[in-house]
N, C-alpha and C positions, 0 to 999 in steps of 0.2 A: 504494500500500500504506500503510495506517495503522499508525503506531507510537506507543507510549506516550511521553509527554514525560518528561523527567527530573524537573523540579520546577516548581511554579507558586507565585505569591504573590498573595493576594487581599485586601488590606486594604480596608476600607470601613466604611460605617455604614448604619443603617436607622432611619427615623423612622415611627412610626404614631400616629394620633390618632383619637379618637371624640368626637363632639359630639352629645349627646342634647338635641334642641331641645324636644321634648315626649315624653310617654310613648309616643307613636305614631310620631314622626318622628325619624330619626337620620341623621347624616352621619358618614362615616369615610373615612380615606385613609391613604396611606403613600408613602414615598419611599425608594428604596434606591440607594446609590452603591457600586459595587465596581470597584476598579482591578485587575482580574485580569490578570496578565502572566506570561509564560513566563520563568523565571529560569535554567533549564537544559534543554537538549534535545540529548543526546549524538548522536542520529542525524540531527538537523537543526539545526545551530548557527545557521542564519539565522533561526530562530523566536525566539531569545533577545531579550527586551525587546519582544515583540509581544503584542497582546491574546490572551487565551485564547479559543479558538474558541467561538462561540455564547454568550458571556457579555457582555451589554450593560453599559456603565458606569452607565446611568441607567434606572430603572424607576419610574414614577409610577402609583399606583392610587387610585381613589376609589369610594365607594358612597353612594347616597342610598336610604334605606329608609323606607317608610310601612307600618305594620301596624295594621289594625283587625280583630280576630278575628271581629267580627260581620258584616263586609262584605268587605273585600279587603285583600290585602297586595301592595305594589308595590315593586320595586327596580330601580335603574339602576346599572350598574357600568361603569367605564371603566378602561382600562389603556393607558398609553403606554410603549412599549419603545424605548429609544434605539438608536443605531447599534451594530451588532455585526458580527462577521466570522465567516466559516466557515473551513474548512480552507484552508491556504495564503493566509490573509488576504484572501479575497474578500469585499467588502462586502455585507452583507445589508440594510442600510437600517433606518430606524426606522419605527414604525407606531403607530396608535391604534385601539383596538377598543372598541366600546360594546355592552353587552348589556342587555336589559330583561326583566323577568319579572313576571307577575301570578299570584296564587293566591287561592283562596277555600276556607275550611274549610266542608265540607258536613255536619259533625257526625259523631259516633261514630268519630273518628279518620280520616276520609276527607277528603282535600284534592284539589282539581283545580287544575291550573296550565297556563300557557302561557308560552313564552319565545321571544325572538328573540336570537340570538347574532350578533355582527358586524353590527349594525343598518345601518351605512353601507356594507356590503360592501367594506370596506377590503382591498385586495390586498397581501399580504405574503408573504415567503418564509421557509421553515423551514430552507433550506440554499441556499447560493449556488452557481451554476454558470453556464456560458455559455448553456445552453439549459435551461429549467425545465419539468419534467413536472408534471402536476396534483398528484402526491404530494409535490412539493417546495414547494407553496404552502400557506399557512394556510387554515383553514376559511373558506369564503365565507359570505355571509348564510345563516343556517339557523334554522328554527323547529322547535319541539317542543311537544307538548301531552301531558298525562298525568295520572295519579292517583297519589297517595301514600296508603299505608295505614299508620297508626300502631297497631300491635298492642300492647295494654297488657302490661307485663311483670309477672310474679308474683314477689313478693319474699318 
């Protein structure tokens, strides 16, 4: 049975950066550190001073983007999530996921795109348990294609 905690504390910091190399090429990234801990748990005093469930201490992200409106736009995005724990302090492990996307403007507000998520098919869990069902695992490698329509707004 899940119960609410009494109180948590989550001091930390976040750093974000963007570097515009040219008008068409940009790099960006970020780092977040959070020391989220349980400071009171009336129903479960053994949780005091443990990590808050599913809150990693470290998360690192980056993106490289190339945009040429006459030809193609490309982006590569990565995310590293550090060690985290689930209910009852079961370790969930850390993971790295890389996504790529390409798109092309076809004119008149129509754009076509293709993307691959979790390019390296990294296996990671979204909840910890002794046996894991497919629903408890993160998205495996996945592709998608589509079209975007940008309808002009009237002001």
